[in-house]
C-alpha positions in Angstrom: 101.6 92.4 117.2 99.1 94.5 119.8 96.7 97.0 118.1 98.9 99.6 119.9 101.8 98.7 118.6 100.2 98.8 115.1 98.7 102.4 115.9 101.9 103.5 116.8 103.4 102.0 113.5 101.3 104.3 111.8 101.5 107.4 113.4 105.4 107.3 113.3 104.3 106.2 109.1 102.4 109.4 109.0 105.2 111.7 111.0 107.7 110.4 108.0 105.7 111.1 105.3 104.7 114.4 106.5 108.2 115.2 107.1 109.4 113.8 103.8 106.7 116.4 102.2 108.1 119.5 104.0 111.5 118.4 102.7 110.6 118.1 98.9 108.5 121.7 99.4 111.7 122.7 101.2 109.9 124.8 103.7 112.0 125.3 106.6 109.3 126.0 109.1 107.0 123.3 108.4 110.0 120.7 108.4 111.0 122.3 112.2 107.8 121.1 113.2 108.8 117.3 113.1 111.6 117.7 115.4 111.8 117.4 119.3 113.2 120.6 120.4 116.2 118.7 121.9 116.8 116.9 119.2 120.4 115.7 117.8 121.2 114.8 114.9 124.4 112.8 112.6 124.0 114.2 109.1 125.9 113.6 106.0 127.4 117.3 106.1 129.5 118.6 108.9 129.9 118.7 111.8 129.7 115.8 113.5 126.4 116.1 114.8 124.2 118.6 115.4 122.4 119.2 118.6 118.7 121.4 118.6 116.5 122.2 116.7 118.2 125.8 115.9 121.2 124.0 114.7 118.2 122.0 112.4 116.4 125.0 111.6 119.7 126.7 110.4 121.2 123.6 108.7 118.1 123.3 106.5 118.2 127.0 105.8 121.1 126.7 103.9 121.3 123.6 102.4 117.4 124.2 100.8 118.7 127.1 98.6 121.4 125.5 97.2 118.7 123.7 94.9 116.6 125.2 91.9 112.8 123.8 92.2 112.0 121.5 94.0 113.9 118.7 96.0 113.7 114.8 95.1 112.9 113.1 98.1 112.0 109.4 97.9 111.9 107.0 101.1 112.1 103.3 100.3 112.0 100.0 102.4 110.7 102.0 105.6 110.5 99.7 108.3 109.4 100.8 111.8 109.5 99.6 115.3 107.5 101.1 118.1 106.7 100.2 121.9 105.4 102.6 124.4 106.3 106.7 123.3 109.1 105.6 121.5 109.8 104.7 117.8 112.6 103.7 115.3 112.8 103.8 111.5 115.2 102.5 108.7 115.0 103.4 105.0 117.0 104.1 101.8 116.2 107.5 101.0 117.1 109.1 97.5 117.7 112.7 97.1 117.5 114.3 93.9 117.6 117.6 92.4 119.1 120.6 90.4 121.6 122.5 92.4 122.3 126.0 91.9 126.2 124.9 90.6 124.3 123.3 87.8 125.3 120.1 89.1 122.4 117.3 89.4 122.1 115.4 92.8 121.2 111.9 92.5 122.0 109.9 95.9 121.3 107.5 98.4 121.6 107.7 101.9 120.9 105.4 104.8 118.6 106.9 107.2 117.3 106.0 111.0 115.0 107.9 112.9 114.5 108.1 116.6 111.0 109.4 117.6 109.3 109.7 120.8 105.8 110.9 121.7 105.7 114.2 123.3 102.9 115.5 124.6 100.9 112.8 122.6 102.5 113.7 119.2 105.0 111.7 117.4 108.5 113.8 117.3 111.8 113.0 115.5 114.6 112.9 118.8 117.4 111.6 116.8 118.2 112.0 113.0 121.0 109.7 111.2 122.0 110.2 107.6 124.8 108.2 106.4 126.5 106.8 103.0 129.0 104.5 103.3 132.7 104.9 101.9 134.9 103.0 100.0 137.4 101.0 102.1 140.1 101.0 99.8 142.0 103.8 101.5 140.4 106.4 99.4 137.6 107.2 102.1 135.7 108.7 99.2 131.9 108.4 99.7 129.8 105.6 97.7 127.3 107.6 96.6 127.5 105.3 93.0 125.5 102.9 95.0 122.0 102.0 94.3 119.2 99.9 96.0 
């Protein structure tokens, strides 16, 4: 592996860890600093896709207040591939926390991030979060799965 590849992987890893810190803090504008303006997101919640940074900003602004106190966000098994000014990562991420509804969230999601270097800075250009679903006809999300 070249020194340039190792450097890009380290920079993308730093981007992802810093992004996760902003999620844990439930800070919308800090999180937005990590997204490319033209981000395309396939998220857990409808619709099928979010296009552009303003859609992500609205989604986070709606989601963060559904948690009481801090949001738990753990990244496990982060794997980064990088070449030139493009990179992607895969991981299993755990979201935990007390909800304003009184429920506790504890779910593992599959995460893929596509990153690109824009004006010398790595940014998240594509985000895809998903959970598997039961194929027994119930089509219920398999949120009980753990790595």
